[in-house]
MARKE-180940 format. One record per residue (C-alpha): x, y, z; residue number from 1. Coordinates in nm, 4 decimals. Layout:
N
<rec c1="X" c2="Y" c3="Z" k="NUM"/>
...
END
This chain:
117
<rec c1="9.7390" c2="11.5722" c3="9.0255" k="1"/>
<rec c1="10.0588" c2="11.4528" c3="8.8614" k="2"/>
<rec c1="9.9145" c2="11.2372" c3="8.5806" k="3"/>
<rec c1="10.2462" c2="11.0737" c3="8.4908" k="4"/>
<rec c1="10.3023" c2="10.9648" c3="8.8504" k="5"/>
<rec c1="9.9459" c2="10.8345" c3="8.8794" k="6"/>
<rec c1="9.9903" c2="10.6258" c3="8.5633" k="7"/>
<rec c1="10.3270" c2="10.4939" c3="8.6852" k="8"/>
<rec c1="10.1807" c2="10.3871" c3="9.0190" k="9"/>
<rec c1="9.8767" c2="10.2325" c3="8.8506" k="10"/>
<rec c1="10.0770" c2="10.0428" c3="8.5903" k="11"/>
<rec c1="10.3215" c2="9.9099" c3="8.8486" k="12"/>
<rec c1="10.0413" c2="9.8150" c3="9.0884" k="13"/>
<rec c1="9.8556" c2="9.6282" c3="8.8142" k="14"/>
<rec c1="10.1651" c2="9.4349" c3="8.7060" k="15"/>
<rec c1="10.2495" c2="9.3429" c3="9.0667" k="16"/>
<rec c1="9.8891" c2="9.2403" c3="9.1381" k="17"/>
<rec c1="9.8754" c2="9.0198" c3="8.8298" k="18"/>
<rec c1="10.2128" c2="8.8653" c3="8.9133" k="19"/>
<rec c1="10.0723" c2="8.7689" c3="9.2539" k="20"/>
<rec c1="9.7572" c2="8.6276" c3="9.0933" k="21"/>
<rec c1="9.5259" c2="8.8660" c3="9.2784" k="22"/>
<rec c1="9.2106" c2="9.0379" c3="9.1581" k="23"/>
<rec c1="9.1483" c2="9.4089" c3="9.1942" k="24"/>
<rec c1="8.8861" c2="9.3254" c3="9.4575" k="25"/>
<rec c1="9.1435" c2="9.1233" c3="9.6545" k="26"/>
<rec c1="9.3911" c2="9.4102" c3="9.6651" k="27"/>
<rec c1="9.1213" c2="9.6703" c3="9.7313" k="28"/>
<rec c1="9.0045" c2="9.4776" c3="10.0368" k="29"/>
<rec c1="9.3594" c2="9.4269" c3="10.1655" k="30"/>
<rec c1="9.4489" c2="9.7961" c3="10.1415" k="31"/>
<rec c1="9.1153" c2="9.9270" c3="10.2662" k="32"/>
<rec c1="8.9698" c2="10.0660" c3="9.9443" k="33"/>
<rec c1="8.6457" c2="9.9883" c3="9.7663" k="34"/>
<rec c1="8.7044" c2="9.8084" c3="9.4323" k="35"/>
<rec c1="8.5934" c2="10.0995" c3="9.2093" k="36"/>
<rec c1="8.8430" c2="10.3315" c3="9.3809" k="37"/>
<rec c1="9.1240" c2="10.0777" c3="9.3476" k="38"/>
<rec c1="9.0328" c2="10.0354" c3="8.9801" k="39"/>
<rec c1="9.0706" c2="10.4128" c3="8.9307" k="40"/>
<rec c1="9.4110" c2="10.3937" c3="9.0979" k="41"/>
<rec c1="9.5287" c2="10.1190" c3="8.8579" k="42"/>
<rec c1="9.4026" c2="10.3172" c3="8.5597" k="43"/>
<rec c1="9.6121" c2="10.6159" c3="8.6687" k="44"/>
<rec c1="9.3120" c2="10.8330" c3="8.7443" k="45"/>
<rec c1="9.4052" c2="10.9054" c3="9.1060" k="46"/>
<rec c1="9.6990" c2="10.9173" c3="9.3421" k="47"/>
<rec c1="9.6897" c2="10.7146" c3="9.6646" k="48"/>
<rec c1="9.7310" c2="10.8723" c3="10.0061" k="49"/>
<rec c1="10.0593" c2="10.8023" c3="10.1833" k="50"/>
<rec c1="9.9013" c2="10.5392" c3="10.4157" k="51"/>
<rec c1="9.7421" c2="10.3688" c3="10.1140" k="52"/>
<rec c1="10.0738" c2="10.3814" c3="9.9277" k="53"/>
<rec c1="10.2372" c2="10.2078" c3="10.2255" k="54"/>
<rec c1="9.9672" c2="9.9366" c3="10.2313" k="55"/>
<rec c1="9.9992" c2="9.8889" c3="9.8539" k="56"/>
<rec c1="10.3730" c2="9.8333" c3="9.8847" k="57"/>
<rec c1="10.3169" c2="9.5831" c3="10.1646" k="58"/>
<rec c1="10.0368" c2="9.3875" c3="9.9973" k="59"/>
<rec c1="10.1838" c2="9.3905" c3="9.6458" k="60"/>
<rec c1="10.5349" c2="9.3136" c3="9.7728" k="61"/>
<rec c1="10.6973" c2="9.6042" c3="9.5885" k="62"/>
<rec c1="10.9266" c2="9.8738" c3="9.7213" k="63"/>
<rec c1="10.8038" c2="10.2331" c3="9.7345" k="64"/>
<rec c1="11.0785" c2="10.3192" c3="9.4862" k="65"/>
<rec c1="10.9480" c2="10.0605" c3="9.2408" k="66"/>
<rec c1="10.5851" c2="10.1691" c3="9.2843" k="67"/>
<rec c1="10.6810" c2="10.5336" c3="9.2289" k="68"/>
<rec c1="10.8916" c2="10.4490" c3="8.9230" k="69"/>
<rec c1="11.2173" c2="10.5549" c3="9.0827" k="70"/>
<rec c1="11.4072" c2="10.2290" c3="9.0357" k="71"/>
<rec c1="11.4170" c2="10.2687" c3="8.6579" k="72"/>
<rec c1="11.5672" c2="10.6145" c3="8.6899" k="73"/>
<rec c1="11.8291" c2="10.4923" c3="8.9360" k="74"/>
<rec c1="11.9364" c2="10.2010" c3="8.7153" k="75"/>
<rec c1="11.9268" c2="10.3874" c3="8.3876" k="76"/>
<rec c1="12.1001" c2="10.6945" c3="8.5214" k="77"/>
<rec c1="11.9117" c2="10.9023" c3="8.2667" k="78"/>
<rec c1="11.5631" c2="10.9420" c3="8.4094" k="79"/>
<rec c1="11.2525" c2="10.7431" c3="8.3173" k="80"/>
<rec c1="11.2766" c2="10.5144" c3="8.0158" k="81"/>
<rec c1="10.9208" c2="10.5913" c3="7.9048" k="82"/>
<rec c1="10.7508" c2="10.9192" c3="7.8340" k="83"/>
<rec c1="10.4064" c2="11.0403" c3="7.9269" k="84"/>
<rec c1="10.3195" c2="11.0221" c3="7.5557" k="85"/>
<rec c1="10.3564" c2="10.6415" c3="7.5639" k="86"/>
<rec c1="10.0320" c2="10.4461" c3="7.5846" k="87"/>
<rec c1="9.9737" c2="10.2794" c3="7.9242" k="88"/>
<rec c1="9.9823" c2="9.9367" c3="7.7587" k="89"/>
<rec c1="10.3267" c2="10.0149" c3="7.6105" k="90"/>
<rec c1="10.4566" c2="10.1235" c3="7.9513" k="91"/>
<rec c1="10.3181" c2="9.8047" c3="8.1030" k="92"/>
<rec c1="10.4802" c2="9.5917" c3="7.8314" k="93"/>
<rec c1="10.8149" c2="9.7605" c3="7.8967" k="94"/>
<rec c1="10.7752" c2="9.7070" c3="8.2717" k="95"/>
<rec c1="10.7071" c2="9.3355" c3="8.2225" k="96"/>
<rec c1="10.9808" c2="9.2950" c3="7.9589" k="97"/>
<rec c1="11.2423" c2="9.4319" c3="8.1988" k="98"/>
<rec c1="11.1721" c2="9.1386" c3="8.4312" k="99"/>
<rec c1="11.2379" c2="8.8719" c3="8.1659" k="100"/>
<rec c1="11.5566" c2="8.6697" c3="8.1350" k="101"/>
<rec c1="11.7545" c2="8.6813" c3="7.8097" k="102"/>
<rec c1="11.5820" c2="8.3799" c3="7.6485" k="103"/>
<rec c1="11.2362" c2="8.5103" c3="7.7368" k="104"/>
<rec c1="11.3248" c2="8.8537" c3="7.6055" k="105"/>
<rec c1="11.4432" c2="8.7030" c3="7.2765" k="106"/>
<rec c1="11.1143" c2="8.5106" c3="7.2452" k="107"/>
<rec c1="10.9153" c2="8.8284" c3="7.3126" k="108"/>
<rec c1="11.1212" c2="9.0213" c3="7.0589" k="109"/>
<rec c1="11.0646" c2="8.7508" c3="6.7973" k="110"/>
<rec c1="10.6890" c2="8.7527" c3="6.8648" k="111"/>
<rec c1="10.6716" c2="9.1306" c3="6.8464" k="112"/>
<rec c1="10.8646" c2="9.1303" c3="6.5183" k="113"/>
<rec c1="10.6246" c2="8.8774" c3="6.3664" k="114"/>
<rec c1="10.3197" c2="9.0704" c3="6.4889" k="115"/>
<rec c1="10.4561" c2="9.3980" c3="6.3489" k="116"/>
<rec c1="10.4795" c2="9.2603" c3="5.9945" k="117"/>
END
């Protein structure tokens, strides 16, 4: 199994699910998985089948490129912006931060600076 890909899919799926206000059980039911299996998917411990990947994209309202982490590479032009050495929570924070507008990003940066002191 490609661990980096599994973590990318899981992190993106979790962020999309939370943005939609859904629980893991909600998404699991919608895509035809039992909740413990969906939980493993979000934690990056398994890769979905192609039909499940399709249903995830549909239910979470994300493109396959986004779910597979390909949109970052296309926009950056230099490959993924995170490495497999990054903690999953750091990758998730970066994913969410990329969706913020300039004012929100400044507020997040200020908060992170204060917390780092």
